[in-house]
Every structure is written in structure tokens, then in C-alpha cells.
N, C-alpha and C positions, 0 to 999 in steps of 0.2 A: 504493500500500500504506500510505502514511502518513496518519495521522489526528491532528488536534489537537482537544483538548477546550478550548473557550474559554468561560469564565464571566466574564472580566474585562469591565467595562462599556465599551462602544464610545465613550462620551463621555470616557474616560480614554485618554491617549496610549499607555500600555502595551498596553491592549486593542486600540487601533486599529492599532498597529504589527504586532501579532500577526495581526490580521485581514487586513491588506494583504499580509502575507508569504505567506498561503495561496495565492492565485492566482498570486503571483509565483514561488513555489517549486513549486507544483503539488500540494498535498495537500488532503485533505478536512478541513473544519472542522465540528465538532459544537458547536452553540451551546447553552449552558446559562444560562437566565435567573436562576437563584437560586444565588449562590455558596455558600450554606450546604449545598447538595446536592452539592457538588463531590466529596467523598469517596465518596459512593454512586455518582455518575455514572462515576467512573473504572473501576469494575468492569464497568459496562454498556457504555460506549463503547470501552473498551480502547485508549486513545490511544497513539501512539508519541511524541507531542509534548505537553507539558503546561506552559504558562506559568501561573504562579501567584504569589500573594503569600505571605509567610512564614506567615501565620496558618493557612492550609490545611495546610501541611507540619507545623506544630506540632500540629494536631489529629490528623493521621494518626500522627505520632510518639507522641502520648499514647495513642491506641487500640492501637498495636502494643506499646508498653511494658506497658500494662495487661494485654494478652493474654499477654505473656511472664511477667508477674508471677503469673499464675494457675497457671502450670505448677509441678509438684512432682516430686520424685523424679528418675528417669532423664531425663525430658523436660526438666526444669529444668537438669540437668547438660549435656544436649545443647545447649540454647540458650546457656548460658554459654560452652561450648566454641566454638560457632559464632561468637559475638560476639567472643571473644578472637582467633580466627583472622582474622576480618574486620578487626579493628583493626590487627593486625600487617601484613596485606596492604595496608591503607589507608595505614599509615605508610610502607611501602616505596614505594608508588606516588607518594605525595606528595613524597617526597624524590628521586624519579627513579631509585631503585635497583631492580635486578631482583628478582623474586620467586623464591626457590629452588623447584626442582621439587617437593620434598616438601611445601612449604607451599602451592604451587599446587594440588596434588592434594587437600590438606585443604580448601582454599577451594572447590574444585569439589564436594566431598562436602557441605560446609556449605551450599552453594547448593542442592543437591538436597533436603537434609533440613530446612532452616530458611528461607533467604533467599527461595526461590521462593514460599513461602506468604505472605510479606510483599509480594513483587512482585505476587502475584495480587490483593491489595487495590487495587493501582494499575492493574489490568487485565492485567498479565503481559506487555505488549509495550512498555512505556515505555523509550525510548532517550534522549530529551532532556527532562530536567526543568529548568525555568527558574524562577528566583525573582527578583522585583523589587518595586518600590514601597516597600520598607523593608528594612533589613538583616536577614539571616537569622542567628539565633543560631548560633555556631560549633558548639555541641554537637549541634544538629539536623543540620547538614551532615555532621558527623563520623559520626553514627549511621547516616545513610542511605548514606554512602560505605562504611562497614564492611559493609553488606549489599549492596554492589555497585550502588548507585544514586547517581550523581553529579548533584548539583544545581548547575547553572550559574547564577551570580549576575551581575547587571548593575546599572548605576546611570545615571540620567539625569533630565532634566526636560523638561516641555513646551517650555520656552524654548530648549532646544538640540535640538529635534526628537527627543525621547525618550531615546535612548541615548548615553552618553558613555564609559562603561567597560563591560567585560565580562570574565568569566573564560571559559576554554575547557576542552575535555576534556584538553588537554595542558599548560595553564598556569592553575593555580588555586591558591588559598590560602584556607583556611577562615577566616571572620571578615573577609574583604575582599570587595569588589565587582569584583575583577579590575583590569585595567590599561586605560589609555586606548585607545580605538579609533583606527584610522588617521585622521589628519587632525585629531586633538584635542590640544590643549595643556592641561596642568593645572598649577596652582601653588597654594600656600597663602598667604593673607593673614597679617598679623602676629598676628591673633587666632585663627588656625587655620581660618578659613572657606575652603572649596574654591572656586577660581575656574576657569572653563572658557573656552577660546577655540577657535572652529572656524567654518568656513563655514556650518555648520548652526545656529549661534546666531541667534536671531530678531533682527529689526530693532527691535522695540519693541512695547509694548502699544498696542492700537488707540486712537488719539486720546487718549493719556494720557502725554504726555512727562514729566510729573513722576514717575509711577510707573516709567517706563523709566529715568530718570536714577538712581533708587535702586538699580537692579540692574545697570546697564551702565556700565562705565568707558569713558573716551574712546578707549582703545587696543583696544577690542573684547572685553575680558574680562567675562564674566558672573559676577556674584556669586550663588552657588547658594543661600545661606542654610543650608548644611550645614557642620558642623564635621567636619574629616577629618584623617587622617594619611596620608602617602605614604611607603612604605619605599624602601630603596635600589634595589629592583628594579622600582619603579613601581606596586606593588600599593596600592590605595586602601582605607582603612578609614574608614567613615562612623561617627562617634561619636554624633551626634544632630543634630536641627534646632537651629540657633543660637538661635532664639526659645524653644525648649523647655528649654535649659540652665538648671538651677536654681542660683541664687546664694543660699546660706543667709545667715542673719543674721550669721554669723561670717565671711562673705566667701568661703566655699569654693564652687567650681564642681562640680556633680554632673550627670552625664548620666543622665536618668531611664530612657531606653530600655534601657541596659545592665542596670540593676537589674530592670526589668520583664521582660526576657527571662529573667533568672536565676530570677525567681519563677515565671514561666510554664513553666519546665522541669520543674516538678513536675506530675505527672498530675492532681493534685487542684485545680490552679489554672487557671481558664479565662482570665481577664484580670487585669491589674494596672495601676493608675495610681499612679505615684510623684509625690509633691508635696513642697514644702518651700521654695519661693521666698520669701526674706526671712523665713524662719521659723528657730527655733533648732535644729531637727533635721529629718531626713527621715521622712516617714510614707507610708503606702500604703493605697489602697483595693483590696481583693482580691475577685474573684468566683470562685465555685466551679464546677468542671466537674460538671455535673449527673449524668452517668453514673457517673463515678469516685467522687464523694463518696457517691452513692447506694449503690454496691456496698459501700463501706467502712462506711457507716452501718448497712447491713443486717447485715454481719458483726459489728458491734459491738452489735447489738441496739437501735439508735437509729432511731426512726420519724420521719417527717416529710419535707416537701419542702424546697426551698432556703430559704424564709423561716424555717422552724423550725430547720434545720441551721445557718444563719448565726448563730443565738443559742445554739447548743449548746456548753457549756463544753469538751467533748471535741474538738469540731471546732476551737475556738479553740486548744487545745493542739496539735493537728495542724498548724494554720497557723503557730503560733509556732515549731514545730520546722523548718518550711520556711524561715521568715524567718531563724531562727538559722543555718541552713546557708548561706544567701546572705550573711548578715552576716560569717560566718567568713572569707570571702575579701575583705572590704572594709576600707578604712581607717575609723576611727571616725566621721569626718564624713559618710561615705557610707552608714553603716548605717541600716537602717529601724528607728527607735526605737519607733514605734507603728503599728498597722494596724487597719483596720476591715473585717470581712467583710460584703459587701453581700448583701441578700436575693434579688437577681436578677443576671443577667449584663447587660453592656452590649449593646445591640442596635441594628441599623440602623433598626428601626421606631420606636424612641425617639429617633432622631437622634444616637446616641452613637458610631456607627461609620460610616465612609465606605463607599462601594460596594466599595472594595478592603480593607475590614475593618480599617482603621487607626482608632485612637482619636481622637475629636474631643474634645480635652482640655478645652476651655472648656465645652462642653456637659455633659460628664461631671461637671465640678466644680460647675456650676450645679445639676444634678439631684440631686447628693449633697452639697450645701453644708452641711447639718446634720451629716452624718457627719464632714466635714472640720473643721468648727468644734469638734466633740467631740474630735478627735485632738489639738488644740492647746489645749483648755480648761484654764486654770489653770497652764499651763506658762510658765516664764520662762527667760531666757538663763542665769541662774544654775543652774537645774535641769538645763540641758543644757550644762554647762561643758565646754569643749574642742571644741565644735562650731563 
């Protein structure tokens, strides 16, 4: 009865692990060659198991929220009520407390009237939603859990045979990638880098002892290259890739992925690339969600495609309001001081996204070097005092 929709590339260990689990567990696998078609394929394949990267869940979230935002009158009130009920139930479940009978009945009603329509977008049969490859923004996980869809997160590397941590249906905490799997040891280096030790850790890179020595310690610990936190209960939070951490000209460390996720939480933002290494302040390249900005522009009486809209002053004002909202929750040195709206999205075809839809930062920076130069043109440390 179980079916997995698999769009993850089989050259990637996440996809390969999911592929091998099919015959081992005994479920059908529906292969999808184009990850950009994942959202549409969910409704057709109707999987019970769906391993994915955060970007796909972000796109589904954007589409659902946009649909909710179109509702007015009594329908809007119904949606707001259903989401409020879902958040209350989600909070109780996360804390391990029982759901009162009256609230449970409201939750069942909200499911029939609202949640099931969202679940139908995912095929209507989904029981196990998995996210890996990059951290999932907590607000995305919280939203789905409030409508009765738990996304299980995990973390790992090819060098430790894919998985090292995972959350479960009964042990999860949003914003984390779960706890260590059986047989795994975790610890943090002095600089916050996550170290992993297990029998599944590789022996080394093929015929490259120098590269191996850079990631393997003599006592078997693997340097993951990820900055992390581990709480008292063993839940792991991945902050960012160590190599991607921005160090501003003022010596402040900034994790770009957190800012990027916050910017992408807006339905109008498709992608965001945060920069600022050795610069006096943080800046960002922002791409627009073609569908959502198109609807907004039509309602505002603004014509044109993405290239034209990226230069439209009212779109800049909209983007500024999004940036201001993100900045309000940040320390001064973390705030996005300037941004540029790009005339197109980042794509795999242009080499800017990996097969698992993660940003290739170096390539993106090369392709939009002129925009990046403009973001820092004429600025000095004195103009960005306090950064």
C-alpha cells in the first residue's frame, strides 16, 4: 500500500538511501526526474512517503499561504480559526501534554473543513514527510504540524554513510535535526563545529590522504564542516556551513542561512543570498516568486515580467518592508542594510542550484558580481559605524 515519491538524485546519498530503503522495507517507488515538478507530482502519485529537501516544502508553504490569503469574509475567519486550533494542538503535542477532548473535536472539524484541502495538495495519503540536505526553517515545520503534517528532519553526510541524526514522530523539536542515531557519538569542537564518530564513518577519501587528514582526527572523529548547537536533551541545531559563516569587517560572525530562511518566509521571495564577508555591513540578493509577485502586481495595476518588476519602485518598497520585518528580530550587525532585487531566479540550468536545490554561493556571486559591487559602492566603515 505504501508508495514513495522520489525526485532526489541517485548520485546524492540522501536519494540513494531512500532508494535502497524501498526494496528493503517493501514499498513502491515512483521516480520523478525533475525536482521542480515535485509539487505537481504529489497530487498525481499520492505518496505515503515523501523524502525531500527544504526548498520543496517552502514552495508548497508559499502556495498554501497565498491561497489562504485570497480568502475573504467567513472563509477567511474559518481559516484563521482552523490555524489557531492547529497551533494550540501542535503546542500541546510538542510538549507531551494531552489534548483536551473539546479541543480534539475542534481539531477534527478543522481537519475536515481546512486541513484536508491542504493535504490533498500532497496527495491526501502522506504519512511520512522527510526533510534533509539542509535545515528546514522552524516556521515551515510549525505551519505544517499545525495542519496535522509532521515533517521528520534528519542530518548526515556522505562521509558517515548519510544519516547521523534524526527526529521521530514521538521525539522532535522544530529548528533541530533531531538526536543522534544509535551507535553515533556527537560533540562540538571549540569553534562550534559538529564532530561525529561511528562505525559508519568512512575510512578516507580514495587515494587522497591529505584531504582525509583534514576531516578525520586520529581518534576517529569526523569533522563535519557544520557549525551546530546541542541542547541538554541531545537535540542538534545546525547553524550553517562553517565555510559559509560571514565575518564582517567589524569582526562579527553572521550565519547567512538563518537570514535567508527568514527572507524566504515571505511568499513574494523565491530565493535569497546573504553576503557581507569582510564587508562593513550585511547585504542580500533577492529573487522574486514569479507567481506571487505577478498576482500582487496585477492587483496593483503594474504590468511586466520579472525583469520589469525587479526595477519597479513599488516592488522595491514591498521588498524593503520584508527586509525590515526580518531586521526587526536581529541585532544591528546582523541586519540586511542593502539589497538588490534580481531580474530572474537562481536556476539549476544556470548552475546556480545543486540537484537538491541548494544555492551554489560562489556561482551565484560570480553571475551577479555587478549587483554585489553596487551594494557596496561608495560605502565605508564609517558609514556603517557599529557594524
